[in-house]
mmCIF file as Biopython writes it, N, C-alpha, C and O atoms, coordinates in Angstrom:
data_model
#
loop_
_atom_site.group_PDB
_atom_site.id
_atom_site.type_symbol
_atom_site.label_atom_id
_atom_site.label_alt_id
_atom_site.label_comp_id
_atom_site.label_asym_id
_atom_site.label_entity_id
_atom_site.label_seq_id
_atom_site.pdbx_PDB_ins_code
_atom_site.Cartn_x
_atom_site.Cartn_y
_atom_site.Cartn_z
_atom_site.occupancy
_atom_site.B_iso_or_equiv
_atom_site.auth_seq_id
_atom_site.auth_asym_id
_atom_site.pdbx_PDB_model_num
ATOM 1   N N  . MET A ? 1  ? 0.804  -1.237 0.216   1.0 0.0 1  A 1 
ATOM 2   C CA . MET A ? 1  ? 0.153  -0.171 -0.024  1.0 0.0 1  A 1 
ATOM 3   C C  . MET A ? 1  ? 0.869  1.252  0.035   1.0 0.0 1  A 1 
ATOM 4   O O  . MET A ? 1  ? 1.329  1.725  1.075   1.0 0.0 1  A 1 
ATOM 5   N N  . THR A ? 2  ? 0.912  1.987  -1.432  1.0 0.0 2  A 1 
ATOM 6   C CA . THR A ? 2  ? 1.148  3.475  -0.884  1.0 0.0 2  A 1 
ATOM 7   C C  . THR A ? 2  ? 0.500  4.515  -0.206  1.0 0.0 2  A 1 
ATOM 8   O O  . THR A ? 2  ? -0.728 4.557  -0.274  1.0 0.0 2  A 1 
ATOM 9   N N  . THR A ? 3  ? 1.158  5.435  0.493   1.0 0.0 3  A 1 
ATOM 10  C CA . THR A ? 3  ? 0.567  6.520  0.435   1.0 0.0 3  A 1 
ATOM 11  C C  . THR A ? 3  ? 0.806  7.873  -0.224  1.0 0.0 3  A 1 
ATOM 12  O O  . THR A ? 3  ? 1.810  8.529  0.052   1.0 0.0 3  A 1 
ATOM 13  N N  . GLU A ? 4  ? -0.159 8.317  -1.141  1.0 0.0 4  A 1 
ATOM 14  C CA . GLU A ? 4  ? -0.282 9.440  -1.960  1.0 0.0 4  A 1 
ATOM 15  C C  . GLU A ? 4  ? -0.106 10.953 -0.956  1.0 0.0 4  A 1 
ATOM 16  O O  . GLU A ? 4  ? -0.904 11.261 -0.071  1.0 0.0 4  A 1 
ATOM 17  N N  . THR A ? 5  ? 1.107  11.755 -1.340  1.0 0.0 5  A 1 
ATOM 18  C CA . THR A ? 5  ? 0.565  13.130 -0.903  1.0 0.0 5  A 1 
ATOM 19  C C  . THR A ? 5  ? 0.143  14.182 -2.043  1.0 0.0 5  A 1 
ATOM 20  O O  . THR A ? 5  ? 0.414  14.401 -3.224  1.0 0.0 5  A 1 
ATOM 21  N N  . VAL A ? 6  ? -0.581 14.651 -1.140  1.0 0.0 6  A 1 
ATOM 22  C CA . VAL A ? 6  ? -1.449 15.620 -1.802  1.0 0.0 6  A 1 
ATOM 23  C C  . VAL A ? 6  ? -0.916 16.976 -2.179  1.0 0.0 6  A 1 
ATOM 24  O O  . VAL A ? 6  ? -1.057 17.839 -1.312  1.0 0.0 6  A 1 
ATOM 25  N N  . VAL A ? 7  ? -0.279 17.365 -3.402  1.0 0.0 7  A 1 
ATOM 26  C CA . VAL A ? 7  ? 0.293  18.906 -3.387  1.0 0.0 7  A 1 
ATOM 27  C C  . VAL A ? 7  ? -0.720 19.910 -3.775  1.0 0.0 7  A 1 
ATOM 28  O O  . VAL A ? 7  ? -1.433 20.036 -4.770  1.0 0.0 7  A 1 
ATOM 29  N N  . LYS A ? 8  ? -0.516 20.813 -2.320  1.0 0.0 8  A 1 
ATOM 30  C CA . LYS A ? 8  ? -1.627 21.803 -2.433  1.0 0.0 8  A 1 
ATOM 31  C C  . LYS A ? 8  ? -0.917 23.291 -3.161  1.0 0.0 8  A 1 
ATOM 32  O O  . LYS A ? 8  ? -1.503 24.157 -3.811  1.0 0.0 8  A 1 
ATOM 33  N N  . ALA A ? 9  ? 0.580  23.206 -2.771  1.0 0.0 9  A 1 
ATOM 34  C CA . ALA A ? 9  ? 1.139  24.300 -3.471  1.0 0.0 9  A 1 
ATOM 35  C C  . ALA A ? 9  ? 2.351  24.072 -3.910  1.0 0.0 9  A 1 
ATOM 36  O O  . ALA A ? 9  ? 2.782  22.927 -3.770  1.0 0.0 9  A 1 
ATOM 37  N N  . TRP A ? 10 ? 3.153  25.032 -4.508  1.0 0.0 10 A 1 
ATOM 38  C CA . TRP A ? 10 ? 4.347  24.565 -5.306  1.0 0.0 10 A 1 
ATOM 39  C C  . TRP A ? 10 ? 5.654  25.632 -4.868  1.0 0.0 10 A 1 
ATOM 40  O O  . TRP A ? 10 ? 5.486  26.762 -5.325  1.0 0.0 10 A 1 
ATOM 41  N N  . LEU A ? 11 ? 6.581  25.501 -4.276  1.0 0.0 11 A 1 
ATOM 42  C CA . LEU A ? 11 ? 7.585  26.539 -4.460  1.0 0.0 11 A 1 
ATOM 43  C C  . LEU A ? 11 ? 8.434  26.585 -5.825  1.0 0.0 11 A 1 
ATOM 44  O O  . LEU A ? 11 ? 8.822  25.591 -6.440  1.0 0.0 11 A 1 
ATOM 45  N N  . LEU A ? 12 ? 8.648  27.926 -6.181  1.0 0.0 12 A 1 
ATOM 46  C CA . LEU A ? 12 ? 9.348  28.119 -7.634  1.0 0.0 12 A 1 
ATOM 47  C C  . LEU A ? 12 ? 10.620 29.083 -6.709  1.0 0.0 12 A 1 
ATOM 48  O O  . LEU A ? 12 ? 10.562 29.856 -5.752  1.0 0.0 12 A 1 
ATOM 49  N N  . TYR A ? 13 ? 11.647 28.593 -7.516  1.0 0.0 13 A 1 
ATOM 50  C CA . TYR A ? 13 ? 13.021 29.026 -7.331  1.0 0.0 13 A 1 
ATOM 51  C C  . TYR A ? 13 ? 14.052 29.020 -8.569  1.0 0.0 13 A 1 
ATOM 52  O O  . TYR A ? 13 ? 13.966 28.350 -9.599  1.0 0.0 13 A 1 
ATOM 53  N N  . PRO A ? 14 ? 14.941 29.841 -8.240  1.0 0.0 14 A 1 
ATOM 54  C CA . PRO A ? 14 ? 15.561 29.862 -9.674  1.0 0.0 14 A 1 
ATOM 55  C C  . PRO A ? 14 ? 16.347 29.198 -10.034 1.0 0.0 14 A 1 
ATOM 56  O O  . PRO A ? 14 ? 17.401 29.344 -9.416  1.0 0.0 14 A 1 
ATOM 57  N N  . GLY A ? 15 ? 16.370 28.235 -11.046 1.0 0.0 15 A 1 
ATOM 58  C CA . GLY A ? 15 ? 17.407 27.381 -11.507 1.0 0.0 15 A 1 
ATOM 59  C C  . GLY A ? 15 ? 18.329 27.713 -12.631 1.0 0.0 15 A 1 
ATOM 60  O O  . GLY A ? 15 ? 18.859 28.798 -12.388 1.0 0.0 15 A 1 
ATOM 61  N N  . TRP A ? 16 ? 18.718 27.229 -13.723 1.0 0.0 16 A 1 
ATOM 62  C CA . TRP A ? 16 ? 19.982 27.088 -14.411 1.0 0.0 16 A 1 
ATOM 63  C C  . TRP A ? 16 ? 19.620 27.827 -15.917 1.0 0.0 16 A 1 
ATOM 64  O O  . TRP A ? 16 ? 18.777 27.235 -16.591 1.0 0.0 16 A 1 
ATOM 65  N N  . LEU A ? 17 ? 20.058 28.767 -16.342 1.0 0.0 17 A 1 
ATOM 66  C CA . LEU A ? 17 ? 19.595 29.307 -17.538 1.0 0.0 17 A 1 
ATOM 67  C C  . LEU A ? 17 ? 18.278 29.742 -17.442 1.0 0.0 17 A 1 
ATOM 68  O O  . LEU A ? 17 ? 17.437 29.291 -18.220 1.0 0.0 17 A 1 
ATOM 69  N N  . GLY A ? 18 ? 17.895 30.815 -16.323 1.0 0.0 18 A 1 
ATOM 70  C CA . GLY A ? 18 ? 16.629 31.230 -15.811 1.0 0.0 18 A 1 
ATOM 71  C C  . GLY A ? 18 ? 15.325 30.678 -16.069 1.0 0.0 18 A 1 
ATOM 72  O O  . GLY A ? 18 ? 14.307 31.340 -16.269 1.0 0.0 18 A 1 
ATOM 73  N N  . TYR A ? 19 ? 15.436 29.210 -16.050 1.0 0.0 19 A 1 
ATOM 74  C CA . TYR A ? 19 ? 14.049 28.515 -15.719 1.0 0.0 19 A 1 
ATOM 75  C C  . TYR A ? 19 ? 14.002 28.129 -14.318 1.0 0.0 19 A 1 
ATOM 76  O O  . TYR A ? 19 ? 14.945 27.877 -13.568 1.0 0.0 19 A 1 
ATOM 77  N N  . SER A ? 20 ? 12.545 28.123 -14.047 1.0 0.0 20 A 1 
ATOM 78  C CA . SER A ? 20 ? 12.583 28.057 -12.778 1.0 0.0 20 A 1 
ATOM 79  C C  . SER A ? 20 ? 12.435 26.294 -12.362 1.0 0.0 20 A 1 
ATOM 80  O O  . SER A ? 20 ? 12.226 25.430 -13.213 1.0 0.0 20 A 1 
ATOM 81  N N  . GLU A ? 21 ? 12.598 26.013 -10.839 1.0 0.0 21 A 1 
ATOM 82  C CA . GLU A ? 21 ? 12.631 25.148 -10.709 1.0 0.0 21 A 1 
ATOM 83  C C  . GLU A ? 21 ? 11.422 24.771 -9.632  1.0 0.0 21 A 1 
ATOM 84  O O  . GLU A ? 21 ? 11.382 25.811 -8.975  1.0 0.0 21 A 1 
ATOM 85  N N  . THR A ? 22 ? 10.740 24.175 -9.249  1.0 0.0 22 A 1 
ATOM 86  C CA . THR A ? 22 ? 10.025 23.554 -8.390  1.0 0.0 22 A 1 
ATOM 87  C C  . THR A ? 22 ? 9.900  22.443 -7.295  1.0 0.0 22 A 1 
ATOM 88  O O  . THR A ? 22 ? 10.237 21.288 -7.557  1.0 0.0 22 A 1 
ATOM 89  N N  . ILE A ? 23 ? 9.388  22.817 -5.999  1.0 0.0 23 A 1 
ATOM 90  C CA . ILE A ? 23 ? 9.828  21.854 -4.844  1.0 0.0 23 A 1 
ATOM 91  C C  . ILE A ? 23 ? 8.123  21.690 -4.530  1.0 0.0 23 A 1 
ATOM 92  O O  . ILE A ? 23 ? 7.471  22.725 -4.398  1.0 0.0 23 A 1 
ATOM 93  N N  . GLU A ? 24 ? 7.615  20.691 -4.448  1.0 0.0 24 A 1 
ATOM 94  C CA . GLU A ? 24 ? 5.997  20.087 -3.860  1.0 0.0 24 A 1 
ATOM 95  C C  . GLU A ? 24 ? 5.902  20.495 -2.504  1.0 0.0 24 A 1 
ATOM 96  O O  . GLU A ? 24 ? 6.810  20.175 -1.737  1.0 0.0 24 A 1 
ATOM 97  N N  . LEU A ? 25 ? 4.750  21.279 -2.021  1.0 0.0 25 A 1 
ATOM 98  C CA . LEU A ? 25 ? 4.301  21.768 -0.825  1.0 0.0 25 A 1 
ATOM 99  C C  . LEU A ? 25 ? 3.238  20.833 -0.487  1.0 0.0 25 A 1 
ATOM 100 O O  . LEU A ? 25 ? 2.529  20.557 -1.455  1.0 0.0 25 A 1 
ATOM 101 N N  . PRO A ? 26 ? 2.900  20.226 0.686   1.0 0.0 26 A 1 
ATOM 102 C CA . PRO A ? 26 ? 1.856  19.557 0.923   1.0 0.0 26 A 1 
ATOM 103 C C  . PRO A ? 26 ? 0.755  20.133 1.725   1.0 0.0 26 A 1 
ATOM 104 O O  . PRO A ? 26 ? -0.303 19.533 1.915   1.0 0.0 26 A 1 
ATOM 105 N N  . ASP A ? 27 ? 1.075  21.539 2.283   1.0 0.0 27 A 1 
ATOM 106 C CA . ASP A ? 27 ? 0.189  22.190 3.344   1.0 0.0 27 A 1 
ATOM 107 C C  . ASP A ? 27 ? -0.237 23.801 1.863   1.0 0.0 27 A 1 
ATOM 108 O O  . ASP A ? 27 ? 0.434  24.398 1.021   1.0 0.0 27 A 1 
ATOM 109 N N  . GLU A ? 28 ? -1.162 23.825 2.167   1.0 0.0 28 A 1 
ATOM 110 C CA . GLU A ? 28 ? -1.446 25.396 1.719   1.0 0.0 28 A 1 
ATOM 111 C C  . GLU A ? 28 ? -0.503 26.598 1.779   1.0 0.0 28 A 1 
ATOM 112 O O  . GLU A ? 28 ? 0.481  26.551 2.517   1.0 0.0 28 A 1 
ATOM 113 N N  . PRO A ? 29 ? -0.795 27.782 0.953   1.0 0.0 29 A 1 
ATOM 114 C CA . PRO A ? 29 ? 0.435  28.556 1.040   1.0 0.0 29 A 1 
ATOM 115 C C  . PRO A ? 29 ? 0.685  29.162 2.357   1.0 0.0 29 A 1 
ATOM 116 O O  . PRO A ? 29 ? 1.791  29.475 2.799   1.0 0.0 29 A 1 
ATOM 117 N N  . GLY A ? 30 ? -0.480 29.300 2.954   1.0 0.0 30 A 1 
ATOM 118 C CA . GLY A ? 30 ? -0.270 30.204 4.087   1.0 0.0 30 A 1 
ATOM 119 C C  . GLY A ? 30 ? 0.276  29.809 5.336   1.0 0.0 30 A 1 
ATOM 120 O O  . GLY A ? 30 ? 0.275  30.403 6.414   1.0 0.0 30 A 1 
ATOM 121 N N  . ALA A ? 31 ? 0.931  28.259 4.878   1.0 0.0 31 A 1 
ATOM 122 C CA . ALA A ? 31 ? 1.220  27.354 6.116   1.0 0.0 31 A 1 
ATOM 123 C C  . ALA A ? 31 ? 2.947  27.621 5.997   1.0 0.0 31 A 1 
ATOM 124 O O  . ALA A ? 31 ? 3.778  26.823 6.429   1.0 0.0 31 A 1 
ATOM 125 N N  . TYR A ? 32 ? 3.279  28.956 5.294   1.0 0.0 32 A 1 
ATOM 126 C CA . TYR A ? 32 ? 4.909  28.780 4.792   1.0 0.0 32 A 1 
ATOM 127 C C  . TYR A ? 32 ? 4.987  30.312 5.276   1.0 0.0 32 A 1 
ATOM 128 O O  . TYR A ? 32 ? 4.061  31.065 5.577   1.0 0.0 32 A 1 
ATOM 129 N N  . SER A ? 33 ? 5.860  30.459 5.265   1.0 0.0 33 A 1 
ATOM 130 C CA . SER A ? 33 ? 6.792  32.203 5.391   1.0 0.0 33 A 1 
ATOM 131 C C  . SER A ? 33 ? 8.136  32.240 4.747   1.0 0.0 33 A 1 
ATOM 132 O O  . SER A ? 33 ? 9.127  31.768 5.304   1.0 0.0 33 A 1 
ATOM 133 N N  . ILE A ? 34 ? 8.163  32.734 3.715   1.0 0.0 34 A 1 
ATOM 134 C CA . ILE A ? 34 ? 9.484  33.223 3.178   1.0 0.0 34 A 1 
ATOM 135 C C  . ILE A ? 34 ? 9.938  34.353 3.870   1.0 0.0 34 A 1 
ATOM 136 O O  . ILE A ? 34 ? 9.384  35.394 4.222   1.0 0.0 34 A 1 
ATOM 137 N N  . GLU A ? 35 ? 11.484 33.751 4.025   1.0 0.0 35 A 1 
ATOM 138 C CA . GLU A ? 35 ? 12.204 35.078 4.811   1.0 0.0 35 A 1 
ATOM 139 C C  . GLU A ? 35 ? 13.843 35.102 4.115   1.0 0.0 35 A 1 
ATOM 140 O O  . GLU A ? 35 ? 14.583 34.142 3.900   1.0 0.0 35 A 1 
ATOM 141 N N  . GLU A ? 36 ? 14.011 36.141 3.938   1.0 0.0 36 A 1 
ATOM 142 C CA . GLU A ? 36 ? 15.618 36.826 2.928   1.0 0.0 36 A 1 
ATOM 143 C C  . GLU A ? 36 ? 16.868 36.947 4.264   1.0 0.0 36 A 1 
ATOM 144 O O  . GLU A ? 36 ? 16.608 37.749 5.161   1.0 0.0 36 A 1 
ATOM 145 N N  . ASP A ? 37 ? 17.824 36.368 4.330   1.0 0.0 37 A 1 
ATOM 146 C CA . ASP A ? 37 ? 18.697 36.615 5.121   1.0 0.0 37 A 1 
ATOM 147 C C  . ASP A ? 37 ? 19.829 37.674 4.445   1.0 0.0 37 A 1 
ATOM 148 O O  . ASP A ? 37 ? 19.178 38.543 3.865   1.0 0.0 37 A 1 
ATOM 149 N N  . ALA A ? 38 ? 21.119 37.902 4.316   1.0 0.0 38 A 1 
ATOM 150 C CA . ALA A ? 38 ? 22.135 38.287 3.746   1.0 0.0 38 A 1 
ATOM 151 C C  . ALA A ? 38 ? 23.038 37.132 2.789   1.0 0.0 38 A 1 
ATOM 152 O O  . ALA A ? 38 ? 24.037 37.361 2.108   1.0 0.0 38 A 1 
ATOM 153 N N  . GLU A ? 39 ? 22.346 35.878 2.986   1.0 0.0 39 A 1 
ATOM 154 C CA . GLU A ? 39 ? 23.225 34.879 1.970   1.0 0.0 39 A 1 
ATOM 155 C C  . GLU A ? 39 ? 22.076 34.151 1.299   1.0 0.0 39 A 1 
ATOM 156 O O  . GLU A ? 39 ? 22.309 33.809 0.140   1.0 0.0 39 A 1 
ATOM 157 N N  . SER A ? 40 ? 20.923 33.855 1.774   1.0 0.0 40 A 1 
ATOM 158 C CA . SER A ? 40 ? 19.712 33.358 1.011   1.0 0.0 40 A 1 
ATOM 159 C C  . SER A ? 40 ? 18.661 33.426 1.423   1.0 0.0 40 A 1 
ATOM 160 O O  . SER A ? 40 ? 18.271 33.895 2.492   1.0 0.0 40 A 1 
ATOM 161 N N  . TRP A ? 41 ? 17.936 32.812 0.338   1.0 0.0 41 A 1 
ATOM 162 C CA . TRP A ? 41 ? 16.340 32.894 0.921   1.0 0.0 41 A 1 
ATOM 163 C C  . TRP A ? 41 ? 15.940 31.602 1.284   1.0 0.0 41 A 1 
ATOM 164 O O  . TRP A ? 41 ? 16.303 30.604 0.660   1.0 0.0 41 A 1 
ATOM 165 N N  . VAL A ? 42 ? 14.951 31.565 2.611   1.0 0.0 42 A 1 
ATOM 166 C CA . VAL A ? 42 ? 14.474 30.383 2.987   1.0 0.0 42 A 1 
ATOM 167 C C  . VAL A ? 42 ? 12.988 30.226 2.991   1.0 0.0 42 A 1 
ATOM 168 O O  . VAL A ? 42 ? 12.190 31.163 3.029   1.0 0.0 42 A 1 
ATOM 169 N N  . LEU A ? 43 ? 12.696 28.990 2.948   1.0 0.0 43 A 1 
ATOM 170 C CA . LEU A ? 43 ? 10.561 29.043 3.132   1.0 0.0 43 A 1 
ATOM 171 C C  . LEU A ? 43 ? 11.055 27.871 4.510   1.0 0.0 43 A 1 
ATOM 172 O O  . LEU A ? 43 ? 11.707 26.865 4.789   1.0 0.0 43 A 1 
ATOM 173 N N  . ARG A ? 44 ? 10.319 28.746 4.934   1.0 0.0 44 A 1 
ATOM 174 C CA . ARG A ? 44 ? 10.199 27.771 6.327   1.0 0.0 44 A 1 
ATOM 175 C C  . ARG A ? 44 ? 8.267  27.768 6.808   1.0 0.0 44 A 1 
ATOM 176 O O  . ARG A ? 44 ? 7.440  28.678 6.754   1.0 0.0 44 A 1 
ATOM 177 N N  . HIS A ? 45 ? 8.153  26.422 7.221   1.0 0.0 45 A 1 
ATOM 178 C CA . HIS A ? 45 ? 7.441  25.854 7.730   1.0 0.0 45 A 1 
ATOM 179 C C  . HIS A ? 45 ? 6.397  26.753 9.233   1.0 0.0 45 A 1 
ATOM 180 O O  . HIS A ? 45 ? 6.673  26.494 10.404  1.0 0.0 45 A 1 
ATOM 181 N N  . ASN A ? 46 ? 5.522  27.528 8.939   1.0 0.0 46 A 1 
ATOM 182 C CA . ASN A ? 46 ? 4.873  28.323 9.919   1.0 0.0 46 A 1 
ATOM 183 C C  . ASN A ? 46 ? 4.992  27.743 11.122  1.0 0.0 46 A 1 
ATOM 184 O O  . ASN A ? 46 ? 5.756  28.189 11.978  1.0 0.0 46 A 1 
ATOM 185 N N  . ASP A ? 47 ? 3.923  26.240 11.371  1.0 0.0 47 A 1 
ATOM 186 C CA . ASP A ? 47 ? 4.018  25.493 12.511  1.0 0.0 47 A 1 
ATOM 187 C C  . ASP A ? 47 ? 4.789  24.788 13.223  1.0 0.0 47 A 1 
ATOM 188 O O  . ASP A ? 47 ? 4.675  24.449 14.400  1.0 0.0 47 A 1 
ATOM 189 N N  . THR A ? 48 ? 5.979  24.469 12.097  1.0 0.0 48 A 1 
ATOM 190 C CA . THR A ? 48 ? 6.737  22.988 13.158  1.0 0.0 48 A 1 
ATOM 191 C C  . THR A ? 48 ? 8.113  24.351 12.889  1.0 0.0 48 A 1 
ATOM 192 O O  . THR A ? 48 ? 8.622  24.528 13.996  1.0 0.0 48 A 1 
ATOM 193 N N  . GLY A ? 49 ? 8.722  25.179 11.944  1.0 0.0 49 A 1 
ATOM 194 C CA . GLY A ? 49 ? 9.161  25.995 12.006  1.0 0.0 49 A 1 
ATOM 195 C C  . GLY A ? 49 ? 10.522 25.571 11.187  1.0 0.0 49 A 1 
ATOM 196 O O  . GLY A ? 49 ? 11.452 26.372 11.098  1.0 0.0 49 A 1 
ATOM 197 N N  . VAL A ? 50 ? 10.579 24.357 10.635  1.0 0.0 50 A 1 
ATOM 198 C CA . VAL A ? 50 ? 11.289 23.483 9.674   1.0 0.0 50 A 1 
ATOM 199 C C  . VAL A ? 50 ? 11.541 23.613 8.121   1.0 0.0 50 A 1 
ATOM 200 O O  . VAL A ? 50 ? 10.701 23.378 7.253   1.0 0.0 50 A 1 
ATOM 201 N N  . GLU A ? 51 ? 12.995 24.076 7.897   1.0 0.0 51 A 1 
ATOM 202 C CA . GLU A ? 51 ? 13.130 24.553 6.383   1.0 0.0 51 A 1 
ATOM 203 C C  . GLU A ? 51 ? 12.737 23.972 5.729   1.0 0.0 51 A 1 
ATOM 204 O O  . GLU A ? 51 ? 12.819 22.768 5.970   1.0 0.0 51 A 1 
ATOM 205 N N  . GLN A ? 52 ? 12.075 24.385 4.519   1.0 0.0 52 A 1 
ATOM 206 C CA . GLN A ? 52 ? 11.830 23.346 2.997   1.0 0.0 52 A 1 
ATOM 207 C C  . GLN A ? 52 ? 12.465 23.567 2.459   1.0 0.0 52 A 1 
ATOM 208 O O  . GLN A ? 52 ? 12.620 22.733 1.568   1.0 0.0 52 A 1 
ATOM 209 N N  . TYR A ? 53 ? 13.671 25.095 2.381   1.0 0.0 53 A 1 
ATOM 210 C CA . TYR A ? 53 ? 13.918 25.382 1.133   1.0 0.0 53 A 1 
ATOM 211 C C  . TYR A ? 53 ? 15.560 26.613 2.027   1.0 0.0 53 A 1 
ATOM 212 O O  . TYR A ? 53 ? 15.706 27.273 3.056   1.0 0.0 53 A 1 
ATOM 213 N N  . ARG A ? 54 ? 16.151 26.364 1.154   1.0 0.0 54 A 1 
ATOM 214 C CA . ARG A ? 54 ? 17.553 27.626 1.732   1.0 0.0 54 A 1 
ATOM 215 C C  . ARG A ? 54 ? 18.165 27.656 0.608   1.0 0.0 54 A 1 
ATOM 216 O O  . ARG A ? 54 ? 18.652 26.537 0.449   1.0 0.0 54 A 1 
ATOM 217 N N  . GLY A ? 55 ? 18.433 28.380 -0.339  1.0 0.0 55 A 1 
ATOM 218 C CA . GLY A ? 55 ? 19.407 29.194 -1.639  1.0 0.0 55 A 1 
ATOM 219 C C  . GLY A ? 55 ? 18.838 30.084 -1.742  1.0 0.0 55 A 1 
ATOM 220 O O  . GLY A ? 55 ? 18.232 30.822 -0.966  1.0 0.0 55 A 1 
ATOM 221 N N  . LEU A ? 56 ? 19.116 30.038 -3.331  1.0 0.0 56 A 1 
ATOM 222 C CA . LEU A ? 56 ? 19.026 31.558 -4.413  1.0 0.0 56 A 1 
ATOM 223 C C  . LEU A ? 56 ? 17.674 31.723 -4.627  1.0 0.0 56 A 1 
ATOM 224 O O  . LEU A ? 56 ? 16.917 30.766 -4.792  1.0 0.0 56 A 1 
ATOM 225 N N  . GLY A ? 57 ? 17.303 32.940 -4.635  1.0 0.0 57 A 1 
ATOM 226 C CA . GLY A ? 57 ? 15.813 33.352 -4.951  1.0 0.0 57 A 1 
ATOM 227 C C  . GLY A ? 57 ? 15.959 34.501 -5.902  1.0 0.0 57 A 1 
ATOM 228 O O  . GLY A ? 57 ? 17.014 34.898 -6.397  1.0 0.0 57 A 1 
ATOM 229 N N  . PRO A ? 58 ? 15.134 34.830 -6.031  1.0 0.0 58 A 1 
ATOM 230 C CA . PRO A ? 58 ? 13.889 35.141 -5.267  1.0 0.0 58 A 1 
ATOM 231 C C  . PRO A ? 58 ? 12.793 33.944 -5.166  1.0 0.0 58 A 1 
ATOM 232 O O  . PRO A ? 58 ? 12.405 33.339 -6.166  1.0 0.0 58 A 1 
ATOM 233 N N  . ILE A ? 59 ? 12.472 33.750 -4.238  1.0 0.0 59 A 1 
ATOM 234 C CA . ILE A ? 59 ? 11.314 32.480 -4.519  1.0 0.0 59 A 1 
ATOM 235 C C  . ILE A ? 59 ? 9.861  32.977 -4.163  1.0 0.0 59 A 1 
ATOM 236 O O  . ILE A ? 59 ? 9.546  34.019 -3.588  1.0 0.0 59 A 1 
ATOM 237 N N  . ARG A ? 60 ? 8.962  31.854 -4.703  1.0 0.0 60 A 1 
ATOM 238 C CA . ARG A ? 60 ? 7.432  32.301 -4.488  1.0 0.0 60 A 1 
ATOM 239 C C  . ARG A ? 60 ? 6.377  31.213 -4.463  1.0 0.0 60 A 1 
ATOM 240 O O  . ARG A ? 60 ? 6.365  30.458 -5.435  1.0 0.0 60 A 1 
ATOM 241 N N  . ILE A ? 61 ? 5.472  31.013 -3.479  1.0 0.0 61 A 1 
ATOM 242 C CA . ILE A ? 61 ? 4.918  30.264 -3.373  1.0 0.0 61 A 1 
ATOM 243 C C  . ILE A ? 61 ? 3.636  30.168 -4.754  1.0 0.0 61 A 1 
ATOM 244 O O  . ILE A ? 61 ? 3.259  31.306 -5.036  1.0 0.0 61 A 1 
ATOM 245 N N  . VAL A ? 62 ? 3.076  29.280 -5.448  1.0 0.0 62 A 1 
ATOM 246 C CA . VAL A ? 62 ? 1.892  29.202 -6.136  1.0 0.0 62 A 1 
ATOM 247 C C  . VAL A ? 62 ? 1.144  27.933 -5.613  1.0 0.0 62 A 1 
ATOM 248 O O  . VAL A ? 62 ? 1.665  26.886 -5.228  1.0 0.0 62 A 1 
ATOM 249 N N  . ASP A ? 63 ? 0.093  28.177 -5.665  1.0 0.0 63 A 1 
ATOM 250 C CA . ASP A ? 63 ? -1.137 27.389 -5.340  1.0 0.0 63 A 1 
ATOM 251 C C  . ASP A ? 63 ? -1.933 26.990 -6.909  1.0 0.0 63 A 1 
ATOM 252 O O  . ASP A ? 63 ? -3.142 26.771 -6.830  1.0 0.0 63 A 1 
ATOM 253 N N  . GLU A ? 64 ? -1.495 26.927 -7.844  1.0 0.0 64 A 1 
ATOM 254 C CA . GLU A ? 64 ? -2.045 26.352 -8.984  1.0 0.0 64 A 1 
ATOM 255 C C  . GLU A ? 64 ? -1.311 25.584 -9.626  1.0 0.0 64 A 1 
ATOM 256 O O  . GLU A ? 64 ? -0.220 25.286 -9.140  1.0 0.0 64 A 1 
ATOM 257 N N  . PRO A ? 65 ? -1.694 25.081 -10.838 1.0 0.0 65 A 1 
ATOM 258 C CA . PRO A ? 65 ? -0.955 23.706 -11.506 1.0 0.0 65 A 1 
ATOM 259 C C  . PRO A ? 65 ? 0.043  24.773 -12.128 1.0 0.0 65 A 1 
ATOM 260 O O  . PRO A ? 65 ? -0.327 25.923 -12.365 1.0 0.0 65 A 1 
ATOM 261 N N  . ILE A ? 66 ? 1.365  24.310 -12.384 1.0 0.0 66 A 1 
ATOM 262 C CA . ILE A ? 66 ? 2.128  25.208 -13.248 1.0 0.0 66 A 1 
ATOM 263 C C  . ILE A ? 66 ? 2.167  24.214 -14.695 1.0 0.0 66 A 1 
ATOM 264 O O  . ILE A ? 66 ? 2.411  23.008 -14.735 1.0 0.0 66 A 1 
ATOM 265 N N  . PRO A ? 67 ? 1.866  25.076 -15.779 1.0 0.0 67 A 1 
ATOM 266 C CA . PRO A ? 67 ? 1.831  24.815 -16.959 1.0 0.0 67 A 1 
ATOM 267 C C  . PRO A ? 67 ? 3.553  24.288 -17.473 1.0 0.0 67 A 1 
ATOM 268 O O  . PRO A ? 67 ? 4.257  25.274 -17.256 1.0 0.0 67 A 1 
ATOM 269 N N  . PHE A ? 68 ? 4.230  23.407 -17.915 1.0 0.0 68 A 1 
ATOM 270 C CA . PHE A ? 68 ? 5.243  23.238 -18.132 1.0 0.0 68 A 1 
ATOM 271 C C  . PHE A ? 68 ? 5.387  22.693 -19.990 1.0 0.0 68 A 1 
ATOM 272 O O  . PHE A ? 68 ? 6.489  22.439 -20.475 1.0 0.0 68 A 1 
#
């Protein structure tokens, strides 16, 4: 038996050659906060404080399917 994760949002972050990369997020967009420090951008889960992403920015959260 497999457990299927329901994607409720996606993180978009810069990739190579100007194309955006994505990370699937299991919670609603409001469950996350985006922070920028001196060296990187951080996506953090509001309830747990766990970092979901740390790296290049700018980053954004979208809650609709991403056309590729």
